[in-house]
Structures are given as structure tokens and as C-alpha cells.
C-alpha positions as CSV (number, residue, x, y, z in Angstrom):
1,M,139.8,114.6,158.9
2,K,138.0,117.0,156.5
3,L,137.9,119.7,159.2
4,L,141.6,119.4,159.9
5,F,142.4,119.6,156.2
6,L,140.2,122.7,155.9
7,C,141.9,124.4,158.9
8,L,145.4,123.7,157.5
9,A,144.4,125.0,154.0
10,T,142.9,128.2,155.6
11,L,146.1,128.7,157.7
12,F,148.3,128.2,154.6
13,V,146.3,130.8,152.6
14,A,146.4,133.2,155.6
15,V,150.1,132.9,155.8
16,I,150.6,133.6,152.1
17,V,148.2,136.6,152.2
18,A,150.1,138.0,155.3
19,L,153.5,137.6,153.6
20,L,152.2,139.4,150.5
21,A,150.6,142.1,152.5
22,M,153.9,142.7,154.4
23,E,155.8,143.3,151.2
24,D,153.0,145.5,149.6
25,P,150.0,146.2,151.8
26,G,148.3,148.2,148.9
27,Y,146.2,151.4,149.1
28,V,142.5,152.0,149.1
29,L,140.8,155.4,149.1
30,F,137.0,156.0,149.6
31,S,135.7,159.5,149.0
32,V,132.1,160.4,149.6
33,G,131.3,164.1,149.6
34,T,133.5,165.7,152.2
35,W,134.3,162.4,153.7
36,T,137.5,160.6,152.7
37,V,138.7,157.2,154.0
38,E,142.2,155.9,153.4
39,T,143.3,152.4,154.3
40,T,145.5,149.5,153.1
41,L,144.2,146.8,150.8
42,A,144.9,144.1,153.3
43,L,142.8,145.7,156.0
44,M,140.0,146.4,153.6
45,T,139.9,142.8,152.6
46,V,139.7,141.7,156.2
47,V,136.9,144.1,156.9
48,L,134.9,143.0,153.9
49,I,135.3,139.3,154.8
50,A,134.3,139.9,158.4
51,G,131.3,142.0,157.3
52,F,130.1,139.3,155.0
53,A,130.4,136.7,157.7
54,L,128.5,138.9,160.1
55,L,125.7,139.6,157.6
56,Y,125.5,135.9,156.7
57,F,125.2,135.0,160.4
58,L,122.4,137.6,161.0
59,I,120.4,136.4,158.0
60,R,120.7,132.7,159.0
61,T,119.6,133.6,162.6
62,G,116.6,135.6,161.3
63,V,115.5,132.8,159.0
64,K,115.7,130.3,161.9
65,V,113.8,132.5,164.2
66,F,111.0,133.0,161.7
67,A,111.0,129.2,161.0
68,V,110.5,128.2,164.6
69,P,106.7,127.9,164.4
70,R,106.9,125.8,161.2
71,D,109.6,123.6,162.6
72,L,107.5,123.1,165.8
73,R,104.5,122.1,163.7
74,H,106.7,119.7,161.7
75,W,108.1,118.2,164.9
76,K,104.6,117.7,166.4
77,K,103.4,116.1,163.2
78,Q,106.4,113.6,163.2
79,R,105.7,112.8,166.8
80,R,102.0,112.1,166.1
81,E,102.9,110.0,163.1
82,Q,105.3,108.0,165.2
83,K,102.6,107.5,167.9
84,A,100.1,106.6,165.1
85,I,102.4,103.9,163.8
86,K,103.1,102.6,167.3
87,L,99.4,102.4,168.2
88,L,98.5,100.8,164.8
89,T,101.1,98.1,165.5
90,Q,99.7,97.6,169.1
91,G,96.1,97.6,167.7
92,L,96.9,94.9,165.1
93,I,98.5,92.8,167.9
94,D,95.4,93.2,170.0
95,L,93.2,92.4,167.0
96,A,95.2,89.2,166.4
97,E,94.9,88.3,170.1
98,G,91.1,88.8,170.1
99,H,91.0,92.0,172.2
100,W,88.5,93.6,169.9
101,Q,87.4,96.7,171.9
102,R,91.0,97.6,172.8
103,A,92.2,97.1,169.2
104,E,89.4,99.4,167.8
105,K,90.3,102.2,170.2
106,K,94.0,102.0,169.4
107,V,93.8,101.9,165.6
108,L,91.4,104.9,165.6
109,K,93.2,107.2,168.2
110,Y,95.7,108.8,165.7
111,V,94.0,107.7,162.4
112,E,94.0,111.3,161.1
113,S,97.8,111.5,161.5
114,S,98.5,108.1,160.1
115,D,100.1,107.7,156.7
116,A,98.4,104.2,156.5
117,S,94.9,105.3,157.5
118,L,93.4,102.7,155.1
119,L,94.9,100.0,157.3
120,N,93.6,101.7,160.4
121,Y,90.0,101.8,159.1
122,L,90.1,98.2,157.8
123,A,91.4,97.0,161.1
124,A,88.7,99.0,163.0
125,A,86.1,97.4,160.7
126,R,87.3,93.9,161.6
127,A,87.3,94.7,165.3
128,A,83.8,96.2,165.1
129,Q,82.4,93.2,163.4
130,A,84.0,90.9,165.9
131,Q,82.0,92.8,168.6
132,G,78.8,92.4,166.5
133,A,78.6,96.1,165.6
134,D,77.8,95.9,161.9
135,Q,76.8,99.6,161.6
136,R,80.2,100.7,163.0
137,R,81.9,98.3,160.6
138,D,80.1,99.7,157.6
139,H,80.9,103.3,158.8
140,Y,84.7,102.5,159.0
141,L,84.6,100.9,155.6
142,K,82.9,104.0,154.2
143,L,85.6,106.2,155.8
144,A,88.2,104.0,154.2
145,H,86.6,104.4,150.8
146,E,86.3,108.2,151.2
147,N,89.9,108.7,152.3
148,H,91.3,106.3,149.7
149,P,89.1,106.3,146.6
150,S,91.8,104.5,144.7
151,A,91.5,101.5,147.0
152,D,87.9,100.5,146.0
153,I,88.8,96.9,145.3
154,A,90.7,96.4,148.6
155,V,87.9,98.0,150.6
156,G,85.2,96.1,148.7
157,L,86.9,92.7,149.1
158,T,87.3,93.4,152.8
159,Q,83.6,94.3,153.1
160,A,82.6,91.2,151.1
161,E,84.8,89.0,153.4
162,L,83.3,90.4,156.5
163,Q,79.7,90.1,155.2
164,L,80.4,86.5,154.2
165,K,81.6,85.7,157.7
166,Q,78.4,87.2,159.1
167,N,76.4,85.1,156.7
168,Q,75.0,88.3,155.1
169,L,74.9,86.6,151.7
170,E,72.7,89.0,149.9
171,Q,74.8,92.0,150.9
172,C,77.9,90.2,150.0
173,L,76.5,89.3,146.6
174,A,75.7,92.9,145.9
175,T,79.2,94.0,147.0
176,L,80.9,91.5,144.8
177,R,78.8,92.2,141.8
178,H,79.6,95.9,142.1
179,L,83.3,95.0,142.3
180,H,83.0,92.7,139.3
181,Q,81.6,95.6,137.3
182,L,84.5,97.9,138.4
183,A,87.1,95.2,137.7
184,P,85.7,92.4,135.5
185,K,89.2,90.7,135.3
186,H,90.3,91.0,138.9
187,V,91.4,87.5,140.0
188,Q,90.4,87.7,143.6
189,V,87.0,89.2,142.9
190,L,86.3,86.3,140.5
191,K,87.5,83.7,143.0
192,V,85.4,85.0,145.9
193,L,82.3,85.5,143.6
194,A,82.6,82.0,142.4
195,G,82.7,80.7,145.9
196,L,79.6,82.7,146.8
197,Y,77.7,81.4,143.8
198,Q,78.6,77.9,144.9
199,R,77.4,78.6,148.4
200,L,74.2,80.1,147.2
201,E,73.8,77.1,144.7
202,D,73.4,79.7,141.9
203,W,74.7,77.3,139.3
204,E,73.7,79.3,136.2
205,H,75.8,82.3,137.3
206,L,78.6,80.1,138.4
207,L,78.8,78.5,134.9
208,E,78.9,82.0,133.4
209,L,82.1,82.7,135.5
210,I,83.8,79.4,134.5
211,P,85.3,80.8,131.3
212,L,86.7,83.9,133.1
213,L,88.1,81.7,135.8
214,R,90.0,79.6,133.3
215,K,91.2,82.6,131.2
216,R,92.5,84.6,134.2
217,K,93.8,81.4,135.9
218,A,92.0,82.4,139.1
219,M,92.1,78.8,140.4
220,K,93.8,75.6,139.6
221,A,92.4,73.8,136.6
222,D,91.2,70.8,138.5
223,V,89.4,73.1,141.0
224,I,87.6,74.8,138.2
225,D,86.7,71.5,136.6
226,D,85.2,70.4,140.0
227,L,83.1,73.5,140.1
228,A,81.8,73.0,136.6
229,Q,81.0,69.3,137.4
230,Q,79.2,70.3,140.6
231,A,77.1,72.9,138.7
232,Y,76.2,70.5,135.9
233,L,75.3,67.7,138.4
234,A,73.0,70.0,140.3
235,L,71.3,71.2,137.1
236,L,70.8,67.6,136.0
237,Q,69.3,66.6,139.3
238,K,67.0,69.7,139.3
239,A,65.6,69.0,135.8
240,R,61.9,68.2,136.1
241,S,61.2,67.1,132.5
242,F,62.9,65.3,129.7
243,T,63.2,68.6,127.8
244,D,64.9,70.3,130.7
245,L,67.2,67.4,131.1
246,S,68.1,67.3,127.4
247,N,68.8,71.1,127.4
248,V,71.2,70.7,130.3
249,W,72.9,67.7,128.8
250,S,73.4,69.6,125.5
251,R,75.3,72.4,127.3
252,I,77.8,70.1,129.0
253,P,81.2,70.0,127.3
254,G,82.3,66.7,125.9
255,S,85.2,66.4,128.3
256,I,82.8,66.7,131.3
257,R,80.2,64.4,129.8
258,E,82.7,61.5,129.9
259,K,83.1,61.9,133.7
260,E,81.6,58.9,135.5
261,N,79.6,60.9,138.1
262,I,78.0,63.1,135.4
263,L,77.1,60.1,133.2
264,V,75.7,58.1,136.2
265,V,73.4,61.0,137.2
266,Y,72.2,61.6,133.7
267,V,71.5,57.9,133.1
268,Q,69.6,57.7,136.4
269,R,67.5,60.7,135.5
270,L,66.8,59.1,132.1
271,L,65.7,55.8,133.7
272,A,63.5,57.7,136.1
273,M,61.8,59.4,133.2
274,G,61.4,56.1,131.3
275,E,64.0,56.9,128.6
276,S,65.9,53.6,128.7
277,D,66.5,53.6,125.0
278,L,68.7,56.7,125.3
279,A,70.5,55.5,128.4
280,E,71.6,52.1,127.0
281,P,73.8,53.4,124.1
282,L,75.5,55.9,126.4
283,L,76.5,53.3,128.9
284,R,77.5,50.8,126.2
285,H,79.9,53.4,124.7
286,A,81.3,54.4,128.1
287,L,81.8,50.7,129.2
288,R,83.6,49.9,125.9
289,R,85.8,52.9,126.5
290,Q,86.6,52.3,130.1
291,F,85.6,49.6,132.7
292,S,83.6,51.0,135.6
293,E,81.7,49.1,138.3
294,V,79.4,52.0,138.9
295,L,78.4,52.2,135.3
296,L,77.9,48.4,135.2
297,M,75.5,48.6,138.1
298,C,73.4,51.2,136.2
299,Y,73.7,49.2,132.9
300,G,72.3,46.1,134.6
301,K,69.2,48.0,135.7
302,I,68.3,49.2,132.2
303,E,65.3,47.3,130.8
304,S,65.9,47.6,127.1
305,A,64.1,45.7,124.4
306,E,67.2,43.6,123.7
307,P,68.5,42.3,127.0
308,T,70.6,39.6,125.2
309,R,72.6,42.4,123.5
310,Q,73.3,43.9,126.9
311,L,74.3,40.4,128.2
312,D,76.8,40.0,125.3
313,L,78.5,43.2,126.2
314,V,78.8,42.3,129.9
315,E,80.0,38.8,129.0
316,S,82.7,40.3,126.8
317,L,83.9,42.3,129.9
318,L,84.0,39.1,131.9
319,V,86.9,37.9,129.8
320,E,89.2,40.4,131.7
321,H,87.1,40.7,134.9
322,E,86.0,37.1,135.5
323,R,86.3,37.4,139.3
324,D,84.6,40.8,139.6
325,A,81.5,40.5,141.7
326,V,79.7,43.5,140.2
327,T,80.3,42.2,136.6
328,L,79.0,38.8,137.6
329,L,75.9,40.3,139.3
330,T,75.1,42.4,136.2
331,A,75.5,39.3,134.0
332,G,73.2,37.4,136.3
333,R,70.6,40.1,136.2
334,L,70.7,40.4,132.4
335,S,70.5,36.6,132.1
336,L,67.4,36.7,134.3
337,R,65.9,39.3,132.0
338,S,66.8,37.1,129.0
339,K,65.1,34.1,130.8
340,L,68.3,32.1,130.9
341,W,67.8,30.6,134.3
342,G,70.7,28.3,134.5
343,K,73.2,30.9,133.3
344,A,71.7,33.4,135.6
345,R,72.1,31.1,138.6
346,G,75.7,30.4,137.7
347,Y,76.6,34.1,137.4
348,L,74.8,35.0,140.7
349,E,76.4,32.2,142.7
350,A,79.8,33.2,141.2
351,S,79.1,36.8,142.3
352,I,78.3,35.7,145.8
353,N,81.4,33.6,145.9
354,A,83.6,36.5,144.7
355,Q,82.1,39.0,147.2
356,P,78.7,38.4,148.9
357,S,76.2,41.3,148.6
358,A,72.6,41.8,149.6
359,E,71.6,42.5,145.9
360,A,73.2,39.3,144.6
361,Y,71.4,37.2,147.3
362,N,68.1,39.0,146.6
363,E,68.4,38.2,142.8
364,L,69.4,34.6,143.5
365,G,66.5,34.2,146.0
366,N,64.0,35.5,143.4
367,L,65.4,33.0,140.9
368,L,65.3,30.1,143.3
369,E,61.8,31.0,144.3
370,R,60.8,31.0,140.6
371,M,62.4,27.5,140.3
372,N,60.3,26.3,143.3
373,E,63.3,25.9,145.6
374,T,61.7,27.7,148.5
375,A,64.1,26.6,151.2
376,A,67.2,27.7,149.3
377,A,65.4,30.9,148.3
378,A,64.6,31.6,152.0
379,E,68.2,31.0,153.0
380,C,69.3,33.5,150.3
381,F,67.0,36.1,151.6
382,R,68.2,35.6,155.1
383,E,71.9,35.8,154.0
384,G,71.1,39.0,152.1
385,L,69.4,40.5,155.1
386,R,72.4,39.8,157.2
387,L,74.5,41.9,154.8
388,V,72.3,45.0,155.1
389,P,73.7,47.3,157.8
390,G,71.3,47.9,160.7
391,C,69.3,44.8,160.1
392,E,69.2,42.1,162.8
393,Q,70.2,38.6,161.9
394,T,67.4,36.2,161.6
395,T,67.5,32.6,162.9
396,P,67.4,29.8,160.3
397,I,64.0,28.4,159.5
398,I,63.9,24.6,158.9
399,M,61.5,23.6,156.2
400,E,59.7,20.2,156.6
401,P,57.0,18.4,154.6
402,A,53.4,19.2,155.5
403,T,52.2,15.9,157.1
404,S,49.7,17.4,159.6
405,P,47.6,20.6,160.0
406,A,50.1,21.9,162.5
407,I,53.0,21.3,160.2
408,A,51.0,22.8,157.3
409,L,50.4,25.8,159.4
410,T,54.1,26.0,160.1
411,N,54.9,25.7,156.4
412,Q,52.5,28.5,155.7
413,T,54.1,30.6,158.4
414,T,57.5,29.8,156.9
415,R,56.4,31.0,153.4
416,E,55.1,34.2,155.0
417,S,58.5,34.6,156.7
418,E,60.2,34.0,153.4
419,T,58.1,36.7,151.8
420,E,58.8,39.1,154.6
421,I,62.6,38.4,154.5
422,R,62.7,38.8,150.7
423,D,60.7,42.1,151.0
424,A,63.1,43.3,153.7
425,V,66.1,42.6,151.5
426,V,64.6,44.4,148.6
427,I,63.6,47.4,150.6
428,A,67.0,47.6,152.4
429,S,69.0,47.2,149.2
430,T,66.9,50.0,147.7
431,V,67.0,52.3,150.6
432,K,70.7,51.9,151.2
433,P,71.8,53.5,147.8
434,A,69.1,56.2,148.2
435,V,70.3,57.1,151.6
436,A,73.9,57.2,150.4
437,E,72.9,59.4,147.5
438,G,71.1,61.7,150.0
439,V,74.2,61.9,152.1
440,K,76.3,62.9,149.1
């Protein structure tokens, strides 16, 4: 449409010029030395226009001729770039499909012509590692860094990821620490470094990262809280003296101290170190704040100078938890420690009725044995042994009066069996929590 309009406009102008030239063609005289040229203005105009067009055509042709080598190089470059993009795509597909050797060759074939050579080298590094060629992997990562100095973080994170997959933890730690120095606030660097500290069980350095993780919001708040709790738990368990334990406890924030798992481990360590006087107030305050069966079990095992005071607290909890087996068992234990035999028996039997347990049967068996009810004590020990996983059920032993030497011998054997059963219950009930703690 534009071409048609241009042709019509040119034709219109040509007609007007021709009409004007017919009325008055004009006169032009050129004189150079002895040479004189005379012509009409219209012809002179036509000659000038034609000459200009010819000169323009010659110049354009010359420029194109001289530009042929450059255009050829440009065409070749574009072709190589297109091939590089195509091979990079095919190489990434092979990498995803697990054809490591083929992927490595494809992504490197036109790497020098690729505008995304960083991707080529990173893909080649992954392919090399998949083939177990760590030296080639490091070489490709070095080339990626040299060709793209501004991509230090991307290259470093890729290197750390690959080292982590190869279980090269020391090299990975060195890489991440270097990245942390380059970019102390980089979220992904902080996240990966925290995960590595957790894997290495380097709890002190992990705790140093916790404030940065919170400030930069590198992870969800609950995940960061779990990391902090795990670190403090490990440090509490590693403490070898009361001084070390106190130092760790003093560093724990108040919000984490109130967590049940933290408090249980701390109290257990205090009890193991003979510091019951410090453990009792902590558990008393925690139980008043919130009911917890786990804390109650620990509270019942504290041997303080005032067991009746402990019993008063547990009995106050029984008002709202009168059918709770753990609360009743704890009340029974503290009653035993307070030498309230009748109350202890009632609580222990109520605990067994609510939910039978090996520990409750064991405590009741010890009480009945102390009260000279040996037959009932033996039955309690047997019932407790049946509740211990992995222990075979024992057949009931019938107790009879000793009227003859043979029967006396039988009674003696029975008492020995009772002792063995009771010891088995005690050992099993002790080993079970220890094994569970070890599994954790």
C-alpha cells in the first residue's frame, strides 16, 4: 500500500514537472575554459538526479562488497551460537535422564560460543561428578569462576552442593565459610551452612548462626526454633560436669528453657550429677504452669529431703487428673518415699487399674514384699514382666505352706523365682527407657 502511494506521488510530481518544463524549459550554461555547455534546465535536473542515484548505488555496492568478510563472520557466529544453545538444551536433557558422559560432551562442545557459558560449565561439573570425576568437576567450576567472576556465589553454592553430595564435608565447609565471608547476609549461604553445621554436629557454630537466620528469615521460625533446641539439647547431653551443665543452661533463652524436652534432659542430667535440690523446684514450677506426664515421671524419681511436699503437689494434680495412670503412679512412688504404705498401695493399684504398666507392677510388688505378702508380690512381678516387650510370659507359681522338707525346698525355690522375676522387671523397666533414649 505504501509502495503504491509512493509510486502515485512520484508520477504526480513527474507530470507537474513535465507540464512546467513544456511551458518554460529554462536555460543552463556551463563554461569552463574554452568549453561551453548549453542545455535546458529540465534536462539538467534529470541528469543530476540520475547521477546522484548512480553514485549512491555505486557507494552502497562498494560498502557491501567490503562488508562481506564481516557479515560472513557474523553469520558464522550466529550459527555457532544457535548450535551452542541447541546442544546445551540437549545436554541438559541428557543430564536429567542420567546420560552423564553424553551430557558432558554436548554442553562443552560449543561452550566458547555460548552466551550462557556459566550454565554449560555448571552442567558439565554435575555430569563429571556423576561419573566420579571430582578433578574434572573442580576444573569446570574453576573455569566457570574465571569466565564469570561476578557469579562467585552461584558457582560456590553449586560447588558446596556437589561436595555435600559426595560427602566431602571438610571441603564443603571451607567453601561455605568462604562464601559466608563474601556475602555474610546471603540467605541461601546461611541456610546451607546451618544444615552442614547440623550434619557435622558443630552446635556452637550453629548457635552463632541462629540470630542471622532469624534476622534474614532464611528459614521458617519453627524450623529455626527446632535447630536451636537440637543444639542446646546436644550441649546439655555433652556436659561432663555440673559447671559445664550450668554454663549451657545459662545460655539457653527463657522461651526454649520452658520446652518440655529441654527441661527433661536438663533435669535428668541434674539427677545424674546428684543435684536433686536444683531439679525439684524447676519441675514444680513447670508442673504448676502446665500438666505433663513426662515431667511427672521425672518428678516422681527425684529424691528430695521433703517427699511429702512433692506428694502434696502431685495430689493437687489428681483433682483434675484422677484417672491418669502416670499421675497415680507418681503419687504412689512419693507415698512410698514418705512411708505411707496404705496410701501408696491405693495409688499404685489405681494406676494399674487405669492403665497397667511394668513400673507400676514393680513398685506395687516391692511394697507388697515389704508388707510380707510374698504371693501377691510375686504375682505383681510376673504381671509386670508380661508387660515388658520381648520378655516371655512366666507360668504362675502357686505358694503353699512349708509342711515338709520338699515343700520347704519348693518355697525356697519360689522365693528365689520371685527375686529373679522382680529383678527382671526392674532391669527391663530400666533398660526400656534407656534404649528408647538411645534410639532418639
